[in-house]
N, C-alpha and C positions, 0 to 999 in steps of 0.2 A: 071546477073546470080542469081538464087534463092538459098538461103542457107536453108538447112533443119532445122526444129525446134529442138533445143537442147533437148535431152532425158536424164533425170537424173537417169533412173532406174538402170543402171549398177553401177554407183557410189553409189547410195543408197544401193543396195544390198551388195556391198563391205563394206560400213560403218556399216550396220547391222551385217555383219559377224564379223567385228572387235569388235562390242559391245558384241555379244554373246560369243566371245572368251575371253572377259575380257580386250580387248585392248581399254580401254575407251579413252585414250589420242588420239589415232589414229582416233577413231570414232568421237571424238569432232572436230578434225582438218578437217576431211572430211565434217562433218555437217556444220561447219562454212563456208567452201568454197561453199557448195551447197546453203546455205541460201543467200550468196551474189549474186549468180547467179539466184536462184529461190526463191525469198522471199515469194512468194504466192503459193508455191507448198504444197499441203496437206501432201504428204508423207514425205517431208523434215521436216515439222513441227512435224509430228509424231516421226521422228527420234530424233529431238531435245528434245522432251518430254521424250522419253525413256532414253536418256542420263541424263536428269535432274533428273528423278526418281532414276537412278543409283547413282547419286551424292547427294541423299537425299535432293533434292530441289523440293518438290511436287507443290509448288505454281507456280514456273516457268513452270513446266510440264503442269499444268492445263491451263495456259495461251496459251501455244503452241497448246494444243489439242483443246481448244475452237476455236482458229484460224483455225485449220485443219477442224473442223466440219462446220464452216461457209463456207469453201471452198468446202467441200464434205460431206454434211450431211447424205448421204446414206451409208457411210462406217461404218460397225459395229465395226471394230477394234478400230476406233478412240473413239467411245463411251465407249467401254470396257476399253481402256487405261485411258480415262478421269475418269471413275469410280475408277480406281486404284489410280489416283492422289488425287481424293477427299477423298478416304478412308484414304490415308496417311495424309491428312489434318484434319482427324476426322470429315469430313462433310458427315456423314453416309447417311442422307436422300438424299442428292444430288448424292452420289455414287450409292445408290439403283436406283435412277431415270436413271442414265447413263447405268447401267447394264441391266435394263429392256428395255431401248431403243435399246441396242445392240441385245438383244434377239428378240425384235420385228422385227428388220431388218434381223436377221439370227436365226431362231428358233432352229437350231441344233448347236448353238455356245456353245460348252462345257465350255470353259474358262469363258464365261459370266455367265453361269448358276452356276458354282462353286463360282465365285466371288460374285454373287448376294446372294447366300446362306451364304457366309462368312460375307457379310455386314449385312444381317439380324441377323446373329448370334452375331455380335458385338453390335447390338442394343438390344440384349436379346429377340428378336422376334423369339423364337425358332421354333414355329409352321410354320412361313413363311420360315425360313431357311430350315426346313425339306422338305417343298414343292419344294423349289429350288433344293435341293440335289436330290430329287426324279426325278426331270426333268433331272438333269445331268446324272443320271443312265439310264434313257430312251434314252438319246442321245448317251451314250457310256457305255454299260454294262460291257465292259472289262476294264474300268478305275478304278483303286483301290482307288483313292482319294475320289471319290463320295460316296461310302458306308462308308468310314472312317469318312468323314465329316458329313454324315447323322447320324452316330453313336454318334458323338459329340452332335448333336441336341437332339437325343433321351435321351442321358445321362442327359442333362440339363432339359429335360421335366420329369425326374424322372423314365423313362422307362429303368431301368438298364439292365434287361435281354435282351431286344431288342437291346440295345446299344452293349452289349457284342457280340450278334449274328452279328451285323453290322461290328464290328471290325474283327471278325473272317472271315466274307465274304471278307473283303478287303484283309486279309492276304492269303486267298485262291488264290486271283488274283496276289498279290505281297507279298510273304512271308517275304520280307525284307523292307516293307514300315515302316519307323521309326514312323510316326505319329500313325499308328494303333498299332504297337508293344508297344509303351510307354503308350498310353491311355488305352489299354486293360489291361495292368499290373495294372494300378491304380484301374480299376473297379473290377478286380478279388478279391481285398482285401475285398470289400463289400459283396461278396457272399461266403466268407470262403475258398478262394484258395490262401493263402499268399505265398506259396512256388513258384507257377507259376508266381505270381505277381512280386516277386523279380527277378526271372529268366528273365522275359520279360523286366522289367525296365532296368536291366543291359545290356541286348541285345540291347536295344534302344541306350544306350550310346556307345556301340561298333559300331553300324551302323552309328551313327552320333556323333563322339567324340567331335566335335566342336559345338554341339548344346546345348545351355544353357537350352532349354526346356527339352531335354532328361535327363540332369543331375538333373534338378529341379524335374522332375517326379520321378526319382530314390530316391531323398531325401525324397519326400512325402511318397513313399512306405516304406522306412526304418523307417521314423518317426512313421508311423502308427503301426509298429512292435516294437516300443520303442527302436529302435537301434539309439539312439540320436547322438552318436559320429559319426557313419557312415553316418547318415543323414546330419549332419553338414559338413562333408567332401564333400558329394555330392553337397550340396548347395554352398560350397566354389568354387567347379569346375564350377558350373553354374554362379556364380557371376563374375568370370573372363571373361565369355563370354557375359554376359548382366548385367553390373554393375548398370544400372539405371532401372532395372525391379521392378516396385512397387509390383508385385505379389511375386517375390523372396524375396524382403526386408521384406515383411509381413511374409513369411514363416520362414525366419531366426529369426525374432522377436519372432515368436511362439516358437522356440526352446529355446531361452533365457527365455521366460516366463515360459516354462515348467520346466526349471531348477531353477526357483524362482528368477531370476535376472531381476526384473521388470524395473530397470533403463535402462539396455541394451535393453530390449524388447521395451520400449517406444521410445528409440532413433531410432531403426530400423523401427518402425511403422511411426514415424515422417518423416524419410527419404523416406519411401514409399509414404506418402502423399505429400511430396515435388515433387516427380516424377509424381504423379497422384492425384492431389487434389480431395478430396471428394470420394476417392475410398471406396466403400461400405464395402468390406471385411476387409479393414484395419481399418476403423472406428469402426467396431465391435470388432476387435482384441484389439484396443486401449481402448475401453470401458471395455473390459474384464480385462485389467490390473487394472482399477479403482476398480473393484470388488475384484480382487486378493489382492489389497492393503488394503482391509477391509472396503472400503466405498461403500457398496452395494446400499445405497440410491442414491448416485450420478450415479452409474452404471445403476440403473433402469431408472433414468431420461434420461441418454444418449441413452440407448437402446429404450426407448419409443419414443424419437425423431426420431431415425433411422427407427423404425417400422412405424411411422406415415408417413415418407417420402417414405419408401420402404416396404409396407406390404407383398410383395411377397418374401422378403429376408429370406431364410432359416437360415442363420447365425445370423441375427438380432433377429428373433423369438426365436432361441435356446438360444442366449445370454440373452435375456430378461427373458426367463424362469428360467435360472440358477440364474440370479441376484435377481429375485423376490423370489426364493426359499431361498436364503441367507437372504433376508429381512424378511422371515417368512410369505410371502404372498402365502400360499399354493394354494388357488384357482386360483389366477392369474398365478402362475407358471405352473400349470397343463394346463390352457387355452393356454398359450404361447407355451408350449411343444406340445400340440395337433396341434396348427397351424403349427409349424415346421414340425411335422411328416406328416401333410397333404400336405405340399409343397414338401416333398421328400418321397412319399408313398412306395418306394422300398428301403429306407435306413434303414437297420436293426438297426443300432446304434441309430438313432433318436427314433425309437419305444422303444428300451431298455431304453433310457434316460427318456422318458415319463413314462415308467413302473416303474422305480426306484422312481421317484417323486410321482407317484400315490400310490405306496405301502407305502412310508414313510408318506404320507399324510393320510393314513388309508383306501384308496379305493383299497383294495387288490384284489378283484374280477376283477376290471377293469385292474389292473396292470398285473395280470396273462394273461388276454386276449391280452394285448399289447405285453407281452413277447412272447406269442404263435405266434402273427402276425410277430414279428421279426424273430422267428425261421422258419417260413414258407418261409421267404426270404433267410435267411442264417442259415441253420441247426446247424452251429458251431459258432453261435453268443455267445461269452463268457459272455458278460454282461447279456443277456437275460437268459441264463442257470443259471448263478449264482443268478440272481434275483429270479428265480423260486425256487431254492433250499433254499434261505433265507426265502421265503414266505411260502413254503409248508413243509419244513423240512422233516420229515420222510415220508410224504405223496407224495413226489416227485416221479413220475413214475420211475421205475428201468431203463427204456430205457434212460431217461435223465441222470441219474446218471452214466450209462455206457458211454454215450457220453462224459461226463465230465472227467471220468477216461481216456478215449482214448485221450482227448485233452492234458492231462498231459504227455502222452507218446509221443505226437507229438513234433517235434523240433521247430516249429515256434513260439508258444506262448512265450512272454517274461515275465520278472519278474512281472509286474503289472497284466498282464492277468493271469498268473499262480497263483498269490496270490488270485485273485478273484475266480478262480476255487476251490482252497483249502478252502477258506472261505465258499463257498457254500457247498462243501462236508462235512466240519466240522458240519454244521447245519443239513445236511441230516442224517449223522450217529448219531448225538446227538438225533435227533428226533426218530431214530430207536433204541435208547438206547444202541448203540454199542460205548461206550465211549472211548475205547482204540483207535479205528480207528478215531473217531472224534478228539481226542486229537492230534493224529499224523498230521492230516490235519491242525489243528489250529496252531500247532508249525510251520509247513511249511509255512502256510499263513502269519503269523506274521513276520517270518524271511525274506521272499521274499518281503513283503510290506515295511518293514523297509529299506531294501537295495534299493528298487525301489524309495522310497521317499528321501533317503539320496542322491541319484544321482541327484535328482531334487531340492537340496538345503535345504531339511528339516533337522532340528536338534532340540533336546530338552535337556536342561540343568537343571537337578533337583536342582542344587545349586542356579541357578538364581531364580527359583520359590520359593525356601525356603527363599531367601533374600527378595523377593517381599512380601511374607506373613509376614515376620518380619517387613517390613516397614509399612504394614497396621496395624499390632498389635500395633506398637509404635505410629502411628498417631492417630488411633481411641482409645484414652485413655478416662478414666472417665472425665478427665479435658476437653477434646475436647467436649464431649457430654454436660457437664455443660455450657461451653461457647456458644454453638450453640443452646441451648434449646430455642424453640419458633421461630426459624428462618425459619423453613420449612413451607409447606402448610398443612392445616388441612383436606384435602380430605380423606374420608374413602373409596373411590372407589377402589384404588389399592390393590390387593392381590398378594403378591410375593411368588412364589413357588421355592425353591432352594434345592440343594442337589447334590451329585455326579451323573454323568450320569448313567442311568440304575438303579436308586435307587427308582423309582416309581413316579417321578415327572410328567410324562405324564399321568399315571393312576390317580393321584390325581387331575390334571387339568381337565381331562375328567369327573371325578365324579362331580366336582364343576360346570363345564360348562354345565352339563345336567340340572342344575337348571334354571328355567325360568327367574330369576333375576340376572344371572351371564353371563358375556361374556368372553369367553376364547380367549385371544389374541395370544396364541401360543408362540413359542420361539422368543423373541425379545431382541435385544441387546441394548435397550434404556439406561438402567442404565450404562452399560459399556461405551457407547459413551459419555454420559454426564460426567461421572467421568473422562474419559481420555481427555475431552475438557478443564479441569481446567487450565492446563498450558497456553494454548492459550488465555483463557478468562482473566487470570491474567497477561498475557504478560511475562510468565516465560519460561525457557528452562529446568526446573527440572521435576522430576517425579510427577505424580498427588498427591501421598501421601505427598510429601514435600510441596505442595501448601496449605494443609489443615490448617496450622497455620495462614494463612492470609485470608482464605475465610470468607466472611461475609454474612449477611442476603440478601443483594441484589443479590449476585451471587447464593446463594442457592435457593432463590425463583425463579429467572429467569430460572435456570436449571430444577427445579421441575415443573414449568409451562410448559416448553417445553416437558418434559417427559409426563405429564398428557395430554397435547394437542395431542401427538402422539397416546396415548391410546384411547382418545375420538374420534379421526379421524377414527381409526380402527372400533370402534363401529358404527359410522355413515356410513362408507363404506359398512359394513355388513348389513345395514338396521336396525340397533339397535333402540330400542324404549326407551321411558322414563322409562320403567320397569326395565332397567338395573341398578342395584345398586352396583354391584361389577365387577371389571375388573381384570381378572387373568393375570398377567405378569409372565410367566414361562420361566426361563432361569437357568438351573442347576448351571452354573458357577457363578451366582450372589451370591452364598454363600460367596464369598470373598468380596462382596461389600455391605454386610448388614449394615455396619457402615454408608456408604453414603446413602443408601436407607432410613433408619430410620431418618437420619438427614433431608432429603428432605421431607419425608412423615411420620411424627411421629405418625399418626393415621392409617397408613397402617397395614394390617395383614401380618405377616411373617409366612410361613409354611415351615418347614424344613423336607424334606423326608429322612428317614434313612432306611438302609438295611444292613444286614451283609456284611461288606466290602469285604469279600472273594467272595461272590456271585456277588457283584458289579464288582470286579476285573475280574472275569471270563467272565461275560457278556460283559464288555468292550473289553477284550482280543479277544473275538470271534466275535466282530462287526467290519466290514470294514468301520470305520469312514473315511470320506473324509478330515476332517480338524483337528481333535484332534491328536496332535503329540505325546502324551505320552502313547497312548493306545496299542502300538504294542510291548512293552518291559515290561516283568513282573517286573523288578526292577523299571522301571520308574513308572509303575502303583502303586507299593507299596509305593514309595517315594511321589507320588502325594497324595495318601490317607493319609499318615502321616501329610502332610501339611494341608489337608482339616480338619482332626480331630483337628489339632493344632489351627486353626483359629476359628472353631466352638466352641471349649472350651472357647476361648477368648470372643466370642460373648455372650455366656451364662453368663459370668461374668459382662460384661459392657453394653450390650444393654439396653437402658432406656425404652424399650417397651417389652411387652410379645411376645413370639415366641412359636407357636405350633409345637411340634416335633411328627411326625407320622411315625410309623414303618411299612414297607412294609409287614413284617411277620404278624403283628397284623391285617393289612387290609385284608390279605388273610384269616386269621382265623375268622375274624368278620367284614365283610364288612359293615353291617348295623350300628354296634356300632361305627366304625371309621368314617363312613360317618356322623353320628350324631355329633361326635366331631368336624368334619370339619365345618359343617353348624353352629353349636353353636358358634364356634370361629369367623367365619366371620359375624355373626349376622344375619343369615337368617333362616326362618322357614323350617321345614322338607318338602321334596318333593320326592315322590316315583320315579320320573324320574332319580334321582341320583343313584338308585340301578340298573337301566337299562342303565348305561352310555354307554355300547357298542352299543346301538341302536341309540345314538345321531348322527345325520347326520351333521358332520362338518369335514372339512379338516384341519389337523394340521401339523406342521413341527416337526418331531421327528425321531430318529433313532430306535424307538421301533417297527416300522413297523406294525405288526399285532395286537399289544396289544390293540389299541384303538377300535378295532372291535371285541374283544373277551371278554367274562365275565372273572372274576378273576380266575386264575388257580394256582395250587400248585406245578407244576413241577419245578418251578424255586427256590423253597426253598432248601437250602443247596446243590445247584447244584455244588458248588465248590468241594464237596467230590468226585464226579465222575472223577475229573481231578487232584486230589491231587498228584499223582505220577509225574506230570510234572510241578507242581506249586512251586517247591522248592525255587527259587529265591524270589518269592512273599511272601511266608510264612515266609521265613527267615527275611525279612524286617518287616513284620507285627507282627511277633511273633506268636508262635503256641498256646499260652495260652488264646486265645480268646474264 
C-alpha cells in the first residue's frame, strides 16, 4: 500500500497563526515538531526564523533563513525576512542586498520596498531611501507608511517643507498613524507652528502610550519651547519604555547640560556611548560640555576630529562653529557655521546662528542677509528677528517690529525667546529715540533673561567677586613686584587692551589693528587661562592668587612663553608677515589680571579704556550677553563696577610699568588726537589707515556688533540719561554725584 507524502501546510499555518496571536510558546512547540519531521522544509525554516526574531535572536533567524533560501531560492519572502534578520544584526549592506533580491523576485513586494528604504535610511543614504519609498508608493498608493517614511528621508535631506507635505499626505490616508503624527509635530517647530507641534506630539503619545519614541518626540518638542520640566517628564516616560536608547540618553543629558549640571550631562552622554559606541550626535554633545566647562581649546580639537571623520554632520559643524567663536576664531567660526547652514538649508535656526556670529564679527551686511534667509523659511524665527533689530535698531522695518510685538502676544514663546524679543525691541525703540518704550522692553528683557538663566543654573554672587578682587589686591603688592622684577619675558610685541565691557575696547583695538604693523588678535582668554593654571603647575589646590607667594622665574617664563606662542600662532595663521611689530590682545576682563600680565611681560603696553560707567552700565544692561552673568541686574552691574574701579585704583598705585588710560568720550571728540596718543604709546609711526578703522576688513569677536564697521558716532554719549527713571538701583550703588 502506498502512503501519501506528508504535507505540513496545515500545521505550518496553525503555527503561524499562534505566532501572529502572540502565542509564541505554542508556535515554538509546533515548529520543533515540524522540524523533527521536516528538517529540510523551507517553510518550516522560515517559521523557525520568525520565532527566533520574535525572541530577539537574529543570528539564529539568519541561519534558518539562509537554509530556507538554499532549499527554495526563488521565494521572495525568505529573502525579505533574511534582510530583517540582517538588519537586526546591524549588517546593513547584507540586509540591503536581501531586500533588493526580494524585490527582484517580486517587483510589487511592498514590505520589501519599505524595508529596503528603512535599511538605506539606517546607513544615512537618504537619497537611496527616498527612491525605495517612492517605489513603495507606486506599489501601494493607499499605504500610509510609505509617504510617512518618504517624509523621514526628505527631512534628513533638509527638504523640510516637502517632508511636512509628505507627513500630511500620510495623515490623509491614515489620520491616526503615530509615526506621521509625532514626526510632523517635530518639524512644525522649525517653521513657526509650535502650538500645533505640541498638539500633535501629545496626540502621538495618546495613540501609542507604550511607545518610547512618541514620548521622546514629545520631550523634544517641549524642550524646544524651553519647557524643561515637562520635557524631562516626557523623557522619563520614554526611558521606562526604552532604557537603553542612546538617542534618549543623549537628549536627557542635553537637559542636564542646559541646566548647567555638566557632571550629570556627561554621565548620560557616557551611558549613551556605552549603548552605542561612537554615536555621532552623542560625541558632539559630549564635546559641547567641554566647551561649556570653559575649555574651548579642547572642545575645538574634539570637534575638528569629529568633522574630519564626518564632514556631513550638521551637529559637528555647528559645535565647531560655537567652540571656535568661544576661542575668538571669528573667521573659522563663520566658516563652520556656513557649513552647518549648508547642510540644513531649510533650518531657520542654523541661519540665525550664522547671522549672530557674522554680526558680532563685524560682517553686518552678510548677517542681515542670513537673517532674511532664515525668515524666508520661518517668518516667526525669533532669533532672526531679534538679530535684525539689534543690527538695524531704528531702521528695522516696521513690519518686522509689528511681528515681534505679535510674538509677545502669542502664548507659545517661553522666557528665553521672550527675552530675546524684548531685547530686540529695546534697541529698535532706542534707535527711534522713543526711550520710554525702549526702557520698558529693556526692563522686561532683563527680568525674563535672569529668570530663564536661573532655571538653568546661573547665579552671580557680588560678595564672591568682591572677595576675589580683595585677594588680587593683597597678592599683587609692591613687595610682589619687587620680588618678581626681571622674571618675565622682555618681548615688546604684546599690547593689552582692558576695561569694562562696552567701554570702547573694541573701538580701540580696531583703530590699532588698522595700522600695517599691528595684528589684532581679538578677544582671547590666554591671560586668564595662564593665571588660573598656576595651582596645577605648582601642584596646589588653592586659589591662583594664593600661589603667587611661591611662583618663581621658571614658572613665570614658561607661562609667558606659552602666551606669546599663542599670539604668534594667530599671526602666522592669519598670514602675518615680519612687518607685524605689535600684537593686540584684547580682553576687557583682563583688567583684573594686569598684575600678572606685567609680571609676565614687563615691556608690554597696557591700554585701559575708560567710559562714563553709567553709560557702560546701560550698554551692558541692554546687551543680550550669552556668558556674562552680572549684566542683567542693575544692582549686580553697579557692584561689579565698584570692584572694577577698586582694582584699577590699586593698579595705578602699584604697577611697575606705565599704563595709557584713554577715555571713550575723548576719542569721540578728538579721534585723531587720541589715535596719535595710542600710536605714540605703542611706539609706532602715524598711519592714516587708523582714522579709517571702520574700513579695515577683519572679523573680530565682540558684542559691539556694528561698531567695528561704523565711523565713530556720538549718540552713545550720556546715553544713560535717557533711562534715568529706571536706573534707580544702579545709581544708588554708584552714587549720583558723578
